[in-house]
C-alpha positions in Angstrom: 48.8 39.6 47.6 52.1 39.6 46.8 51.8 42.3 43.9 50.0 44.4 46.5 52.6 43.9 49.4 55.5 45.0 46.8 52.8 48.0 45.5 52.5 49.4 48.9 56.1 48.9 49.4 57.6 51.1 46.5 55.4 53.9 48.0 57.5 54.0 51.3 60.6 56.5 51.6 63.2 54.8 53.8 65.0 57.3 54.9 68.6 55.5 54.3 69.4 52.9 51.4 69.9 49.5 52.7 73.2 47.1 51.0 73.3 43.8 51.4 75.2 42.1 53.9 76.7 40.2 51.0 78.1 43.2 49.7 81.6 44.5 50.5 79.8 47.0 52.5 77.5 44.8 54.1 75.7 45.8 57.2 76.1 49.4 56.4 73.6 51.8 56.2 73.7 55.4 54.0 71.2 58.5 54.1 69.5 60.1 51.4 70.8 63.4 50.5 67.6 64.5 50.1 66.9 64.0 53.9 66.4 66.7 56.4 68.8 66.7 59.3 66.6 65.8 62.1 66.1 62.8 60.0 69.3 62.0 59.1 70.3 62.4 63.0 68.7 59.6 64.1 71.4 56.9 62.9 75.0 58.3 62.5 76.3 58.2 58.7 78.2 54.7 57.5 77.3 53.5 60.8 78.0 50.3 61.5 74.8 48.3 62.7 75.2 44.9 64.7 72.3 42.7 63.4 71.7 40.9 66.2 70.6 43.8 68.0 67.6 44.4 65.8 65.1 41.1 64.9 63.0 43.3 62.8 63.7 43.9 59.3 63.1 46.6 57.1 62.4 45.9 53.2 62.8 48.1 50.5 61.1 47.8 47.2 63.5 49.5 44.6 65.1 45.5 44.6 64.7 42.0 45.2 67.4 41.5 47.8 66.3 42.3 51.6 67.5 44.9 53.0 68.5 45.6 56.4 68.0 48.7 58.5 67.2 50.0 62.1 63.7 50.1 63.3 61.8 53.2 64.5 61.6 52.0 68.0 65.2 51.0 68.2 65.6 54.4 66.8 63.8 56.1 69.3 65.5 54.3 72.2 68.7 55.5 70.9 67.9 59.5 70.8 67.0 59.0 74.2 70.2 57.8 75.3 71.8 60.1 73.3 69.5 63.0 75.1 70.6 61.7 78.3 74.3 61.3 77.6 74.0 65.4 75.8 72.5 66.7 79.4 75.4 64.9 81.1 78.0 66.5 79.2 76.6 69.6 79.5 76.0 69.6 83.2 79.6 68.8 83.3 81.1 71.4 81.7 78.8 74.2 83.3 80.5 72.7 86.4 84.1 72.8 85.6 83.3 76.4 84.3 81.7 77.5 87.2 84.5 76.0 89.4 87.4 77.8 87.0 85.2 81.1 87.3 84.7 80.6 91.3 88.7 79.7 91.8 89.7 82.9 89.4 87.4 85.7 90.1 84.6 84.0 92.3 86.3 84.2 95.7 87.3 87.9 95.0 83.8 88.9 94.8 82.8 86.8 97.6 85.8 88.5 99.6 84.1 92.1 98.4 80.9 91.2 99.0 81.5 89.8 102.7 81.6 92.5 105.8 85.3 92.0 107.2 86.8 94.2 110.1 90.4 94.2 110.5 91.8 95.5 114.1 95.7 95.6 114.3 96.8 95.9 117.4 100.7 96.8 117.7 102.2 97.2 121.2 105.5 99.4 120.5 108.8 98.2 121.4 106.9 94.8 123.4 109.4 91.9 123.2 108.9 88.3 124.7 110.7 89.2 128.1 108.2 92.2 128.6 105.3 89.7 128.1 107.1 87.4 130.7 107.6 90.4 133.1 104.3 91.4 133.5 102.5 88.0 133.8 105.2 87.5 136.4 104.2 90.8 138.1 100.4 90.0 138.1 101.4 86.8 139.5 103.2 87.6 142.5 101.2 91.3 143.2 97.5 90.0 142.5 98.1 86.5 144.1 96.9 85.0 140.8 98.0 80.9 140.1 101.1 79.5 138.5 98.8 78.9 135.4 97.4 82.3 135.3 97.4 83.4 131.6 97.3 87.1 130.1 95.2 88.1 127.5 97.5 87.9 125.1 99.0 84.3 126.1 95.9 82.7 125.1 96.2 84.4 121.2 99.8 83.3 120.7 100.4 82.4 116.9 103.7 82.5 116.6 106.1 85.2 115.9 107.2 87.9 113.6 111.1 89.3 112.6 111.9 92.8 113.1 114.7 94.0 110.7 114.4 96.8 108.5 115.8 97.4 105.0 119.1 99.1 106.3 119.4 97.4 109.8 119.2 94.1 111.9 117.7 96.4 114.0 115.1 98.5 113.0 113.2 101.3 114.5 109.1 102.3 114.5 109.1 103.9 111.6 110.6 101.3 108.9 108.7 98.8 111.4 105.2 100.4 111.0 105.9 100.6 107.3 106.5 97.0 106.8 102.8 96.3 108.4 101.1 99.4 106.5 102.8 98.9 103.0 104.5 94.9 103.2 107.6 96.0 102.2 110.8 96.8 104.0 111.9 100.1 104.4 115.0 101.9 106.3 115.0 103.3 109.5 113.2 106.5 109.4 110.7 105.9 106.6 107.1 106.9 107.0 104.9 105.3 104.1 107.6 105.2 101.6 110.1 102.6 100.0 113.7 101.9 100.8 113.9 104.4 97.8 112.0 107.0 99.1 109.0 106.5 96.9 105.8 106.5 98.8 104.3 103.3 99.4 99.8 102.7 99.5 99.0 101.4 102.5 96.5 99.2 104.1 94.7 101.5 105.7 94.2 103.9 102.3 93.5 100.6 100.2 90.8 99.5 102.7 89.4 103.2 102.8 89.4 103.5 98.5 89.2 100.1 97.1 86.9 98.5 99.9 84.7 101.8 101.2 85.8 100.8 104.9 85.7 103.1 107.7 89.3 103.7 108.7 90.7 104.7 112.4 93.9 105.1 114.6 94.0 105.0 118.0 97.8 105.7 120.0 98.7 107.0 123.1 101.6 108.8 121.6 101.3 111.8 119.2 98.8 110.8 116.4 101.4 112.6 113.8 104.3 109.9 115.8 105.7 107.4 113.7 103.5 104.3 113.9 100.1 106.0 113.4 102.2 108.1 110.7 103.2 105.0 108.8 99.8 104.0 108.0 98.4 107.3 106.9 101.2 109.6 105.4 104.1 109.4 103.6 107.1 111.3 104.5 111.2 110.7 103.7 111.8 111.0 107.7 109.9 110.4 110.9 110.7 113.4 112.3 108.6 116.1 109.6 105.8 115.6 112.2 104.2 118.5 110.9 103.9 117.1 107.5 102.5 114.2 108.7 99.3 116.1 110.6 98.5 117.4 107.0 98.7 114.3 105.2 96.3 113.0 108.4 93.3 115.9 107.6 93.8 115.1 103.9 96.1 117.6 102.2 97.4 115.0 99.9 96.4 113.6 96.6 94.0 110.6 98.0 92.3 113.2 100.0 91.5 112.3 103.5 91.5 108.7 104.5 91.0 108.4 107.9 87.8 108.5 109.6 89.1 108.5 113.4 92.1 109.8 115.3 92.7 109.7 118.8 95.7 110.4 120.8 97.7 113.1 121.8 100.0 115.1 119.9 97.6 118.6 119.7 100.7 120.0 118.8 101.1 119.3 115.8 97.8 120.8 114.6 98.0 124.4 116.2 99.7 127.4 114.5 103.4 127.8 115.7 103.1 131.5 115.7 99.8 131.6 118.0 100.0 129.0 120.8 102.7 128.2 123.2 101.6 124.9 123.5 102.2 124.2 119.4 105.3 122.3 118.1 104.3 123.2 114.5 107.2 125.4 112.8 105.0 127.4 110.3 101.5 128.7 111.4 99.3 126.8 109.6 96.0 126.0 111.8 95.0 122.6 110.7 92.7 122.6 113.6 90.6 125.3 112.0 91.6 123.5 109.0 89.7 120.1 109.8 86.9 121.7 111.4 86.2 123.4 108.1 86.4 120.4 105.8 83.5 119.0 108.5 85.9 116.9 110.8 84.7 116.7 114.0 87.2 117.3 117.2 87.6 116.6 120.8 89.9 118.5 122.8 88.9 116.7 126.3 88.1 114.4 128.4 85.0 115.6 128.8 84.3 115.6 125.1 85.8 112.2 124.8 82.9 111.4 127.6 79.9 113.2 126.1 80.6 111.7 122.3 77.6 110.1 121.5 79.6 107.2 120.0 76.6 105.4 118.1 75.3 108.8 117.3 75.0 110.3 113.8 77.5 112.4 111.7 80.2 111.2 114.1 82.8 110.6 111.7 85.0 112.2 110.6 86.9 112.5 114.0 89.8 114.2 115.3 90.7 113.4 119.2 93.7 114.8 120.8 94.0 114.6 124.5 97.7 115.7 125.2 99.9 118.4 123.7 102.1 115.8 122.8 102.4 112.2 124.2 99.5 111.2 126.4 100.6 110.8 130.0 101.7 107.1 130.8 99.5 104.9 132.6 101.1 105.1 136.1 100.9 109.0 135.7 97.6 109.5 134.1 94.7 111.3 135.5 91.8 109.3 134.8 89.7 112.8 134.5 91.6 114.5 132.3 92.7 111.6 129.8 91.1 108.5 128.7 92.6 105.1 128.7 93.7 103.1 125.8 91.0 100.7 126.9 88.6 103.1 126.9 89.6 105.0 123.7 89.4 101.6 121.8 86.1 100.9 123.1 84.7 104.1 121.6 86.5 103.8 118.7 84.7 100.2 118.3 81.6 101.6 118.9 81.7 104.3 116.4 83.0 102.5 113.8 80.5 99.9 114.3 77.8 102.4 114.0 79.4 104.1 111.0 79.3 100.8 108.9 75.8 99.3 110.1 73.9 98.4 107.3 76.6 98.5 105.2 78.7 95.5 103.2 82.1 96.9 104.3 83.5 96.9 108.0 86.1 98.8 109.3 90.0 98.7 109.5 91.5 100.2 113.3 94.8 99.9 114.0 95.5 100.6 118.0 99.0 101.3 119.4 100.3 100.8 123.0 102.6 103.2 122.4 104.4 104.2 125.5 105.4 100.5 126.4 108.4 101.3 123.9 109.0 104.9 125.6 109.4 103.2 129.0 111.6 100.9 128.0 113.8 103.5 126.2 114.0 105.0 129.3 114.9 101.6 131.3 111.7 102.8 133.7 110.3 99.1 134.8 107.4 100.5 136.7 106.3 102.3 134.0 107.0 99.7 131.2 105.1 97.3 133.3 101.9 99.4 133.8 101.7 100.3 130.0 101.8 96.6 129.2 98.6 96.0 131.6 96.9 98.9 130.0 97.3 97.2 126.6 96.3 94.1 127.8 93.1 95.7 129.0 92.8 97.2 125.7 93.4 93.4 123.9 90.7 92.2 126.3 88.3 94.6 125.3 88.5 93.8 121.2 88.5 90.2 122.1 85.5 90.6 123.3 83.8 92.3 120.3 85.6 89.9 118.1 83.8 87.3 119.8 80.3 89.3 119.5 81.5 89.9 115.4 82.8 86.7 113.8 83.0 88.9 111.1 86.1 90.3 112.1 90.0 89.9 112.6 92.4 91.3 115.3 96.2 91.3 115.0 98.6 91.8 118.2 102.2 92.2 117.1 105.2 94.5 118.4 107.4 96.5 115.7 110.1 95.6 117.5 111.7 94.9 121.5 113.0 98.3 123.1 116.0 97.9 126.1 117.3 94.3 125.7 114.9 93.6 128.8 116.2 90.6 130.7 113.9 89.1 134.1 117.6 88.6 135.6 120.3 90.8 136.8 123.4 90.2 137.9 124.4 92.6 140.9 127.8 92.0 141.7 130.8 89.7 140.5 129.6 87.0 142.5 127.6 84.2 141.1 124.5 85.6 141.1 121.1 84.6 143.0 118.0 83.2 140.6 115.8 85.9 141.8 113.8 88.5 140.4 111.4 90.5 142.6 108.1 92.0 140.8 107.0 93.4 144.2 110.0 96.0 144.2 107.6 98.0 141.8 104.5 97.7 143.0 104.5 100.5 145.3 105.8 103.0 142.3 103.7 105.4 141.5 105.4 107.8 139.0 107.1 107.3 135.9 110.5 108.3 135.8 109.6 110.9 133.3 107.4 112.3 135.7 110.0 112.5 138.2 112.6 113.7 136.0 110.7 117.0 134.7 109.9 118.0 138.6 113.8 117.5 139.4 115.1 119.3 136.3 114.6 123.1 135.4 111.6 124.0 133.4 108.0 124.7 133.6 107.0 121.6 135.9 109.8 121.7 138.7 108.8 121.1 141.6 109.2 124.5 144.5 111.2 122.4 146.7 114.1 121.5 144.5 114.7 125.5 144.0 116.4 124.8 147.3 119.3 123.3 147.5 118.6 123.3 151.0 115.6 121.3 151.0 116.2 119.4 147.9 118.0 116.6 149.9 115.3 116.0 151.8 112.5 116.1 148.8 114.3 113.6 146.7 114.4 111.5 150.0 110.7 111.5 151.5 109.5 112.0 148.1 111.0 111.2 145.1 112.1 107.6 146.6 110.2 107.3 149.6 106.6 108.1 148.1 106.8 107.8 144.0 109.3 105.1 143.4 108.4 102.9 146.9 111.6 102.9 148.0 112.2 102.8 151.7 115.9 101.7 152.1 117.3 104.2 149.9 121.2 104.6 150.7 122.5 108.5 151.7 125.0 108.2 148.2 121.9 107.3 145.9 119.8 110.1 147.3 123.2 112.5 146.5 123.6 111.4 143.3 120.0 112.0 142.4 119.8 115.7 144.2 123.0 116.9 142.5 122.2 115.4 139.1 121.4 118.2 136.6 121.6 116.2 133.4 118.4 114.2 132.1 119.6 111.2 130.7 121.9 110.8 134.1 119.1 111.3 135.9 116.8 108.9 134.5 119.7 106.6 134.6 120.1 106.8 138.5 116.2 106.3 139.1 116.4 103.4 136.7 119.3 102.0 138.2 117.5 102.0 141.7 114.5 100.5 141.1 115.9 97.5 138.2 118.3 96.4 141.1 115.7 95.9 143.3 113.7 94.6 141.4 117.0 92.2 139.5 115.3 93.3 136.0 118.4 94.0 133.8 118.7 96.3 130.6 121.1 96.1 127.7 120.3 99.5 126.2 118.1 102.4 126.0 117.6 101.7 122.3 115.9 98.7 120.5 117.1 95.0 120.1 116.8 92.6 116.9 115.1 90.0 119.0 111.8 88.4 117.1 108.7 89.4 119.0 105.8 87.5 119.6 102.3 87.5 117.5 99.0 86.9 118.6 96.0 86.8 116.5 92.3 86.0 117.1 89.3 85.7 114.8 88.7 84.9 111.6 91.4 83.7 109.4 93.7 84.0 112.7 95.3 80.7 111.3 97.0 82.7 108.4 99.2 83.9 110.8 100.7 80.9 112.1 104.3 80.6 112.7 107.2 82.6 112.3 106.4 85.7 109.6 108.6 88.6 108.5 107.3 91.6 109.8 106.2 92.3 106.0 104.0 89.8 106.0 101.4 91.2 108.6 100.9 93.7 105.6 100.2 91.0 103.3 98.4 89.3 104.9 95.7 91.8 105.7 96.1 92.6 102.1 94.9 88.9 101.2 92.2 89.3 104.1 90.7 92.3 102.4 91.5 91.7 99.1 93.1 94.9 98.0 95.7 96.3 95.7 98.4 98.1 97.6 99.9 98.4 94.0 97.0 100.9 92.4 97.4 102.6 95.6 101.3 103.0 95.1 100.7 104.7 91.6 98.0 107.0 92.8 100.4 108.4 95.6 103.7 108.0 94.1 103.7 112.2 93.3 103.1 113.2 96.8 104.8 115.4 98.5 107.5 113.3 100.9 109.7 116.5 102.7 108.5 119.0 104.8 109.2 122.3 103.2 109.9 123.8 107.3 112.4 122.6 109.2 111.7 119.7 111.3 113.0 118.8 114.6 114.7 115.3 114.8 114.0 113.5 118.4 116.7 113.0 120.8 117.6 110.0 122.0 116.3 108.4 125.3 113.1 110.6 124.6 114.6 114.1 125.6 112.4 115.9 123.5 109.5 114.6 125.0 110.4 115.2 128.1 112.0 118.6 128.2 110.3 120.2 124.6 110.8 123.6 125.4 114.7 122.5 125.0 114.3 121.4 121.6 111.7 124.2 120.5 113.2 127.8 120.3 110.0 129.7 119.3 108.2 128.4 122.8 108.5 130.8 125.6 
């Protein structure tokens, strides 16, 4: 029997050779060289075994000594345990790699795959005191409660610093370039850096890198400093003929603006064939735009007829005035749409154009003439422009509420006028008063009044005769247009006799501002920080005090854009206008008295 057992055991090949416990290598197992890897993998080579862990004995027949190894059942349990831990390790590795991919590339992919809309609203020349002034005006003239908040008050998240690269007091061109390119530049720069090199804008990048629809809505000329900085690259803001060429696609990137609504038709009309043109050359950019497929609108009637949600609306260029659109206080609603109406139309058009697409739109909306009224120190026009801007803000906010993939940012490029909501009228200690009601009865802007008092095509017939001019100023200018019923003889006479436009506007401004007890420090800009408002997706990114360049870099981050790539693409584009450019005179004289600045206009 023992012979049979010994014989049977000799035919069994052990998967390893056992070593006696009393040997120097006791308790170790050595694998046979001729075993398959799968067999050897069951037990680690030279693995030390604790014999207390197994009660089974494996006998090897090639000697008389008892040898110990691992039983088959124990090996199976080891294989299962090791398989479990291998699975855990693999899952951990995949998780770590996946998280790393998400951090490095996944967020970028997700941003590109998600539809986003960015609406940047710019209230040109609108400082903190102007917000207070307009709020107080609404409270006093509309009987609103002390706790009334304007459409902007509820959205306040911080403030923006305004300095340019060459001055603590910026202009609109450098301010808009900071928003558009995310960098500081010199006063007068339109989409160029401090060394006059073209810089890629968020509008251009949104169009080319994200395939987004793009738009500009303003109440100034569409070629003016702010819209120009998003859509052109010129060394000086006065080169509006060249800006217009950029806007219809005459540069290396081609057409990047899908929608433009505002004033400024004069820079698209040939200077040799139209009395309303302000181009120096004979290029007919309106005809060029039409040939390239751009739809043009020139009237309120065409604006109203436009089916915003229809097919093939874009690209679109709507110009509703030869130069700037009228102030809100002067606007004839049958002739020109309001800023809110243009904003709503733009949102409808851009929404329809991007429906069913994975890319949204970038839209810049500017309350342009808030600034111009402050340049003239015209408090009645200024407050009406602010309220018109609020109406546009309310319309945009309603859109954001219905489209949670949208963010609205509202910011000013600078403050204008050095407005203070108080004025000391004499050497005595001042009263703590300001009187918003003094502005309520005003029916026209100082710009409108000046045009009718000074020589020119809009001069009123009544002022051509010296005998009737005094009565016209007393009864029409003061009583009716300014709403001033207590004008003194000296005030009336000074206005009636004044023939210089800047001085005339100062007289009219003083008449209104003194009665309202509002102060102005300058006809230019100031260096004060301006309010920053945001609402919607990622609005929290703008909390706190920011440099104006942060507005551009935050938009670049929101949309996952690369402005440096666009900058490389436009670096060879022309920045100097080939014809003579007419610089704007201070106090907006070009805007008010255009014929004196354009000799070819008769």
